[in-house]
N, C-alpha and C positions, 0 to 999 in steps of 0.2 A: 476530454483528456485522453491520452493514450496510456494504456496499462500494459506492462510487460511483467510476466513472472514465468517461472520455468515451464509451466504447463500451457500457457495461452497468452495471446496478444489480443487486446480489446480496445475499442474506442467507446468511451462512455461520456455522455454529456455532463458538463459541469456548469457552474461551480458546485462543489460538493464537499462536505467535511469528511475528513479521513474516517471517522467512525461510521458515517453513512456509507461510504464506499465499501468498507470491510463488511458491513452488514449486508449490503446489496449483493456482494459476492458470496455470501454465506460462509464467511470465514470467522474464526475466533480472533478478536483484536489482540489478545495476549499471546497468540501463537504466530503472529506475523510482524514483520518490520515493513513500514511504508517509507520508501525512499524517493525523494525528488531532488534532481540536480546534485546527486552524490551526497545528500544530507538526509538524516532521519527526520521524519515529519511527525509531530505530536498529533494525538487523536482529535484535538479540537481545532486543528489548522484547516483552513479552507483550500481546496485544490481548485485551480482555475481550469477552464475549458481547454486551455492551451498547454497545460502541464504534461510532461511525460513522467510517469510514475512507475516504480518497480516495487513489487511485493515479494518479499523473501520470507521463508519460514525461519522462525527463531530456532537456533541450534544451541543446545547447551551440552556441556561436558565438564569433566573434571580432570585434574592431573592425578597421577599415581603417586 
């Protein structure tokens, strides 16, 4: 699979569950969003070797 996030582009062998990918990258699952084909992907979903995936940090904020 091809992984893109703001800091790097990687090619990683799949198939792999989202939770495994996040752990493999040393990231906190609750601090990132995993996106495939413009859709959020659940942690238990399996990513195929051919998937293009983007990982984005979770950003939270409030209104005044």
